[in-house]
C-alpha positions in Angstrom: 190.6 31.6 183.4 190.8 32.0 187.2 191.2 28.8 189.3 187.6 27.6 189.8 188.5 24.5 192.0 189.7 26.4 195.1 187.1 26.0 197.8 185.9 28.7 200.2 186.4 28.2 203.9 182.6 27.8 204.3 182.8 24.8 201.8 185.4 22.9 203.7 183.3 21.8 206.7 179.6 22.1 207.6 180.5 24.0 210.8 182.3 26.7 208.8 179.3 26.9 206.5 176.8 27.2 209.4 178.9 30.0 211.0 179.3 31.9 207.7 175.5 31.8 207.0 174.4 32.9 210.5 177.0 35.7 210.6 175.6 37.1 207.4 172.0 36.6 208.6 172.7 38.6 211.8 174.4 41.3 209.8 171.4 41.6 207.6 169.0 41.8 210.6 171.0 44.6 212.0 171.0 46.4 208.6 167.2 46.2 208.4 167.1 48.1 211.7 169.7 50.8 211.0 169.6 51.5 207.2 166.8 54.1 207.4 165.0 52.5 204.5 161.2 52.4 204.6 160.3 48.9 203.7 157.1 48.1 201.9 154.7 46.0 204.1 151.1 47.1 203.4 149.1 44.6 201.5 145.7 45.2 199.9 143.1 43.0 198.3 142.1 46.0 196.2 143.9 46.1 192.9 145.5 49.3 191.7 143.9 50.6 188.5 146.5 50.1 185.8 148.5 47.0 184.8 152.1 47.6 183.7 153.2 44.0 183.1 151.9 40.4 183.5 153.8 37.2 183.3 153.4 33.5 184.1 155.9 30.8 184.9 155.4 27.0 184.5 155.3 25.3 187.9 156.5 21.8 187.0 159.4 21.4 184.7 161.1 18.3 183.2 164.2 18.0 185.3 164.4 14.2 185.6 162.6 11.6 187.6 164.9 12.1 190.6 163.6 15.6 191.0 159.9 14.9 190.6 159.0 15.0 194.3 161.2 18.2 194.8 159.2 19.8 192.0 155.9 18.9 193.6 157.2 20.2 197.0 158.3 23.4 195.3 154.6 24.2 194.5 153.8 24.1 198.2 156.8 26.3 199.0 155.7 28.8 196.3 152.2 29.1 197.6 153.4 29.8 201.2 155.9 32.4 200.0 153.5 34.0 197.5 150.9 34.5 200.3 153.4 36.9 202.0 153.8 39.1 199.0 150.5 39.0 197.2 148.9 42.5 197.1 151.9 44.3 198.6 152.0 48.0 197.7 155.3 49.8 197.1 154.6 53.5 197.8 156.8 56.5 196.9 160.1 56.2 198.7 159.5 52.6 199.9 161.8 49.6 199.2 160.6 46.1 198.4 162.6 43.4 200.2 161.8 39.8 199.2 163.4 38.3 202.3 161.9 40.8 204.7 158.4 40.1 203.4 158.7 36.3 203.1 160.8 35.6 206.1 162.9 32.5 206.7 161.5 29.4 205.1 161.3 26.7 207.9 159.5 23.3 208.4 157.4 24.9 211.1 155.9 27.3 208.6 155.0 24.4 206.3 157.9 24.6 203.9 159.1 21.3 202.3 162.3 20.1 200.7 162.6 21.7 197.3 165.5 22.1 194.8 168.0 24.9 195.5 171.2 25.7 193.7 174.2 26.0 196.0 178.0 25.9 195.4 177.6 24.8 191.8 175.1 22.0 192.3 171.4 21.4 192.6 170.4 19.8 195.9 167.4 19.6 198.3 166.8 22.3 200.8 163.9 23.5 203.0 162.0 26.1 201.0 163.8 25.3 197.8 162.3 26.7 194.6 160.9 30.0 195.9 163.4 31.8 193.6 160.8 31.2 191.0 158.8 34.1 192.6 161.8 36.5 192.7 162.6 35.6 189.1 159.1 36.5 188.0 159.0 39.7 190.1 162.3 40.9 188.7 161.0 40.4 185.1 158.0 42.5 186.0 160.1 45.2 187.7 162.5 45.7 184.8 159.5 46.6 182.7 158.8 49.6 185.0 160.6 52.7 186.3 161.3 51.0 189.7 165.0 51.0 190.6 166.6 47.6 191.4 169.0 48.1 194.3 170.0 44.5 195.2 170.0 41.5 193.0 171.9 38.2 192.7 171.9 35.6 190.0 173.1 32.0 189.9 176.7 31.6 188.9 176.0 28.4 187.0 173.3 26.9 184.7 172.5 23.3 185.7 169.8 22.3 183.2 169.2 22.7 179.5 166.4 25.1 178.5 163.0 23.5 178.7 160.5 25.8 177.0 162.4 28.9 178.2 160.6 32.1 177.2 162.7 34.7 179.1 166.3 35.5 178.3 168.9 33.6 180.2 170.0 35.4 183.4 167.0 37.7 183.6 166.0 36.4 187.0 167.0 37.0 190.6 168.0 34.4 193.2 167.4 34.7 196.9 168.7 32.9 200.0 167.5 34.0 203.3 168.3 36.6 204.2 171.7 37.8 203.0 171.0 37.3 199.4 168.0 39.4 199.0 166.1 40.9 196.1 165.3 44.6 196.6 164.0 47.5 194.5 163.1 51.0 195.5 160.2 53.2 194.3 161.8 56.6 193.4 158.7 57.8 191.6 155.6 59.7 192.7 153.4 56.7 191.9 152.3 53.6 193.9 153.0 50.1 192.6 151.5 46.8 193.5 152.5 43.1 193.0 149.8 40.5 192.7 150.6 36.8 192.6 148.2 33.8 192.0 148.2 30.2 190.7 146.6 28.5 187.8 146.5 24.8 187.2 150.0 24.8 185.6 151.5 28.2 186.3 152.6 30.7 188.9 151.2 34.0 187.6 152.0 37.6 188.5 151.4 41.2 187.6 152.8 44.6 188.4 150.1 47.3 188.7 150.2 51.1 189.2 147.8 53.8 190.4 148.5 56.2 187.5 148.8 55.3 183.8 152.2 55.9 182.3 152.7 57.2 178.8 155.8 55.0 178.3 156.7 51.3 178.5 159.7 49.1 178.4 160.8 46.4 176.0 163.5 43.9 176.9 166.0 42.5 174.3 168.6 39.8 174.6 171.9 40.3 172.7 175.2 38.3 172.2 173.9 35.0 173.4 176.5 32.2 173.1 177.6 28.9 174.6 181.4 28.8 175.0 183.8 25.9 175.6 186.9 27.1 177.6 189.5 24.5 178.8 187.0 21.6 178.6 184.4 23.5 180.6 181.2 25.1 179.2 179.9 28.6 179.8 177.0 30.7 178.8 177.0 34.4 178.1 174.5 37.1 177.0 173.5 40.7 177.5 170.1 42.0 178.4 169.1 45.5 177.1 166.1 47.6 177.9 164.3 50.1 175.5 162.1 52.8 176.9 159.3 53.5 174.4 156.5 56.1 174.1 153.2 54.2 174.1 151.2 56.8 172.3 153.8 57.7 169.6 154.0 54.4 167.7 156.5 52.9 170.1 159.2 55.5 169.6 162.3 54.5 171.5 163.6 57.4 173.7 166.2 55.5 175.8 168.2 52.3 175.6 170.3 50.9 178.4 172.3 47.8 179.3 170.5 46.0 182.2 173.1 43.3 182.8 175.8 41.1 181.4 175.7 37.4 182.2 178.6 34.9 182.2 177.9 31.6 184.0 179.3 28.0 184.1 177.1 25.4 182.4 177.0 21.9 183.9 175.6 20.2 180.9 176.9 19.9 177.3 175.1 22.3 175.0 174.1 21.3 171.5 176.0 24.2 169.9 179.0 26.0 171.3 182.1 28.0 170.3 185.6 26.9 171.5 187.6 29.9 172.7 191.0 30.5 174.3 191.0 30.8 178.1 193.2 33.9 177.8 190.2 35.8 176.3 188.3 35.4 179.6 191.0 35.6 182.2 
């Protein structure tokens, strides 16, 4: 295994971290102006005709009493961020950018302290928790022919599963603005993302203006917890099957979406001990 204890320069002092973050943010701002991409921005209250995929995500999870207020604050953050995305249409040739649509989460905009995962630990941050939206959107997008062009995922897993229904590592984390979530519409169809809230869940759907004769099924493979040199890790693979809807679900294409390997900061119930040399 590689040495995990060596700190980055940005971790050694708050000033270095501040400089690093703002350097990356300025670079992203410049990129948005010169990359020649057409970013999706039009939002409509009229729903497109056909639904591709719908999903819901529980708002308040059991993460310990110390995190209860951060969980409550997260709901406020989610509602502010969702209002910037709800109804957005992604037309042919356009790119969806989470950070460009939502903007920087600040106190002035009403964002509160929520939980965010940074440098291997969970801590409070303004706007924390809005990754729940990008996670949900990514799950919708990989059930469609849209092309993911930028995605990041957390390098560690801080909490045991609590009613998890999606495969581990199937989400997308964001941190304004240099860790963005982007996908491009390389089809001739128009897509739309709708987000709303029920009593207990964030809900969302991906719609399209023309019915497709195929769909996608996501499968998790090779899921394991590993113990390597007294540390715990989690791995899996996420595969996608393209199926014909009107031919009894005939599979016409299978592809690997992603491989995940992340540090686990809790002790899993079941794990396999392996030699570090196997993962060097």
